[in-house]
C-alpha positions, 0 to 999 in steps of 0.5 A, a space after each residue: 370834587 372833595 377827596 379828603 375831609 378831616 374834622 377836629 382831629 387830635 392825637 396825644 403825644 408822649 407828654 402832651 397833645 401833638 395836635 388838637 382841633 385839626 380840620 382841613 380837606 383836600 379837593 381834586 388836584 390840590 398838592 399840599 405839604 405838611 411842615 413843622 419841627 421834628 416831634 410836632 406830629 407830622 408823620 403821626 398825622 399822616 399815619 392817622 389819616 391813612 388809618 394806621 393810627 387811631 385818632 384820640 378825637 375827630 374823624 377822617 373821611 376819604 372819598 370812596 371813589 378816590 382811594 388812597 395810597 400811603 408811602 410811610 417814612 420807613 416802608 414795611 415789607 415781607 422780606 421773602 416777597 419778590 418785588 412783583 409780589 410787593 408791588 401787586 399787593 394792591 387791592 386795585 382791580 386794574 393792578 390785579 388784572 395786570 398781575 394776572 396778565 403778567 402771570 399768564 405770560 410767564 406761565 405760557 413761556 414755560 408751558 405753551 399748552 392750549 389751556 395756558 393759551 386760553 388763559 392768556 386770551 381770557 386775560 387779554 379780553 379783560 385787558 381790552 374791556 378795561 382799556 388797560 393796555 395804556 395803563 400797563 404801559 404807564 406802570 412799566 414806564 414808572 418801574 423803568 424810570 425808577 430803575 426796577 427791572 428784575 421783578 423777581 428779586 426778593 425784597 430782603 436782597 435790596 438796599 435801603 434806597 432800592 426799598 424806597 423806590 420799590 415802595 414809591 413805585 407801589 404807591 404810584 402805580 396804584 389806581 388812586 386819586 389821593 397820595 399820602 407821601 412821608 419824606 418821599 425823596 429820602 434815599 433817592 438820588 437827585 435824578 430820580 427826585 427830579 423825575 418825581 418832582 415833575 411827575 407829581 407837579 403834572 399829575 391830576 392826583 391830589 397829594 399830601 406830603 411831608 418833605 424838607 426838600 425846599 425846591 420840591 416844595 416850591 415846584 409841586 405844592 400849592 398849599 402849605 399846612 404848618 403844624 405849630 403849637 399843637 395847631 394846624 395853619 393853612 398858607 395858600 401858595 408854594 413854599 416861597 409864598 409861605 416864607 414871605 407870609 411867615 416873615 410878615 407874621 413874625 414882624 406883626 408878632 414882634 411888634 405886638 410883643 413889644 406893645 404888651 411888654 410896654 403895657 406890662 411895665 406899668 401894670 407890674 408897678 401897679 400890681 407891686 403897690 398891692 392894689 385892693 382887689 375887692 372892686 370888680 374893676 380891680 379884679 378884672 384888671 388883675 386877671 387881665 394882667 396875669 393873663 398877659 404875664 402868662 401868655 405864650 411869648 413870641 419866639 423868633 426862630 431866626 434868633 439862633 445860629 449854631 457856632 462853636 470854636 474852631 480847631 485849627 487845620 495843619 498844612 497837610 489835611 488829607 490826601 488820597 492816593 490811587 484809591 480803588 474799591 471793587 465789589 458787586 453793585 447795582 440792582 443786579 449785584 447778586 447776579 454778578 460774579 465778577 467784581 465791579 469797580 466802584 472807585 478806580 485809582 482816585 487821588 485828591 489832596 484836600 485844601 483848607 476850607 473846601 466844601 465838596 458835594 458827592 454826586 452820583 446815582 444810587 449804588 455809585 459808591 458815594 457812601 463807600 467813598 466816605 466809609 473808606 476815608 473814615 477808615 470804616 471800610 478798607 480800600 482794595 488798594 491805595 493809601 490815605 494820608 491824614 494830617 496830624 491836626 486833622 480831626 474827622 467826624 463822620 455822620 452816617 445815614 443811620 446813627 447808632 446810639 450805644 445807650 438809649 436809656 440815657 436822657 437827652 441831656 446826659 447824652 449831650 453832656 458826654 460830649 460837652 457840658 458847656 458850649 464855647 461860642 466864637 463870640 467868646 460867650 459860653 452856653 450850657 448844654 441845657 440851654 443849647 438843647 433848647 435852641 434846637 427844640 429840645 425843651 422842658 421834660 424832653 431833655 430828661 426823657 430817654 433817647 429811646 422816646 425820641 422820634 426818628 428825626 429827633 434822634 438824628 438831630 441829637 446825634 448830629 448836635 453831639 457830633 458837632 460839639 466834639 469840634 471837628 475840623 473835617 466833617 464827613 456827612 452822609 445824608 445829614 438832612 434825612 428826616 430833619 425839619 426845615 428849621 434844623 436844616 436852616 441852622 445846619 446850613 448856616 453853620 456849614 456855610 460859616 464852617 472853617 474846616 473841610 466838608 465832604 457831603 453826600 446829600 440828595 437835597 438840591 437846595 441844601 447842596 447849593 447853599 453849602 457846596 461849591 464843588 462836586 465830585 462826580 462818581 461815574 459808572 466805570 468807577 472814575 471820579 470827575 470834578 465839577 466846579 459849581 453848584 448842584 443845580 447848575 450840574 443838573 442843568 448841565 447834564 440836562 443840556 447834554 442829554 438834550 444835545 445827544 437826543 437832538 444828534 440822534 434825531 438828526 442822524 435818524 433823519 439823515 438816515 431816513 433821507 438817504 434810505 429814501 434817496 436810495 429807494 428812489 434811485 432803485 425805482 428810477 433805475 432800469 430793470 436791467 443794468 445798462 452796459 457801458 460803452 468802451 469809452 465809459 468803461 475806460 473812463 470808469 477804470 481811470 476814475 477808480 485809479 484817480 479816486 484811490 490816488 486822490 484819497 491817498 493824497 488827502 491822508 498825506 495833506 492831513 498830516 502836513 496840516 497838523 504840522 507846526 510850519 505855518 506856511 506849509 500848513 497853509 499850502 496843504 490846506 489849500 491843496 486839500 480843498 482842491 483835492 476834496 472838490 475833485 473827489 466829490 466830482 469823481 465820486 458822483 461820476 463813478 456812481 453814475 457809471 456804476 449803476 
């Protein structure tokens, strides 16, 4: 069934069309991604499809039976709304009934009157008629997985990450068949991203999303739409398939470009000789040559790597001594009166070239650690010792521009008018900006006119041009296009300084970092040598192991209870009285069991000694004592019944 039809859609940007002639559709079960460089109009296209923006040309038709749910890049909300009010602001009839049911329950708890009981009974009948109990359980499950428990908390009290989770939950619980998601993984922790990835891969709902998470793209999507040169193009398959097809296209375009240049060498000579243009053939040839000369030339996106001259690190780089920080954290932080440890007695000395990723759930203190190291936040206790030659640069999640009226070129020139590269060559600031997609008029446009992703990219480029040798990066990949991320990855992989990075992008972390700081719930910090994906798999195995142990424990408990019940059912109604001999045996058994248990303890101590011969002898006797105890226990139970 067709859910979405888009025909000849067009939208004009600040200087030129963002996209024109966009025509495509989505069928039930399609999982599609929209990719392209920052500023090409990906978010604009999603907002146009969702009806937030009006197209300059073309039509968008959404199947009325399907319905559409839209997650914008920056969720909008009423600060005074509770989480429940925000989530249930949907027009879905099913969600409306569930909302009425939840309200009726709360009302009955406050006032157990007959009238309120009748209201609850009426709503329960609607739940029965609509078969909504399973749906209500699905809603509760999604909220629980996303860590949303206190539905009465106001939206204005939430962190950015929690606002994103609430907005995502609102989209997922709606009874619709089509999802539009703009950067759904931004501000989510890695575990939540993994859950969302599995949910979207397995759901029957259709999805059109913008995301830079390449693992996410590979696992979820079966269609890739690329916005490039104002047009949209479909690549059937996941992101890996898209890369293979793009590589083939690039080779074909490069070969075509070489053939055209070969032809033009002769044609330019002919044109320079000043041919007579009176004949029809000559006119046609001149027009053809001019069309070739003015053609849109092939640009190889892999032809540029970002590198600057390195700044030398000293012997002492950065040392953290017993760093501690306490403050209310987590979803219910406003309810906590006692300070909670976010960092507890953390010490570490950085070595040259270390590239460390920080891993932890939302609210675990990842940004707090970076803020303390950068001295933007004061630790409660501990000391930071920075080397004389250590030059820190800190990229924060939401960079602040002091003057948005500056042009893009002026902003970069403040840091460096000329970029000195490792190979000894220089690059002007203007040409350098072109390599990052800031071409033509945009260099002379105010920073205020840039998209969110373009602003962050510009901020990062300028920061790196200051030539730091210790980088603190807090979610640097948020809102970046894949092209920029590839350049940044290549730069960081070759970077000679120290790197401490917070990122939810698993692919990015795997490429850049080889060690992790794990921020635990109790404020401690543990280390893991390996990639982010390896750690996720390790944690998954631990969870599976724990679940298996719990299953075995429950099974053993059930068997024990069954055996006890069987013994009770087989036992006579009244306890059989022991004979004189049995009573004597019972009393002797109790004494012997106590003596053997005491001997066991002594032998356990001897077995832990350093004398090998004594340890061997104790182990042999321990086995004999244990076997005798088993026999005595069994006989004692027979007599005790």
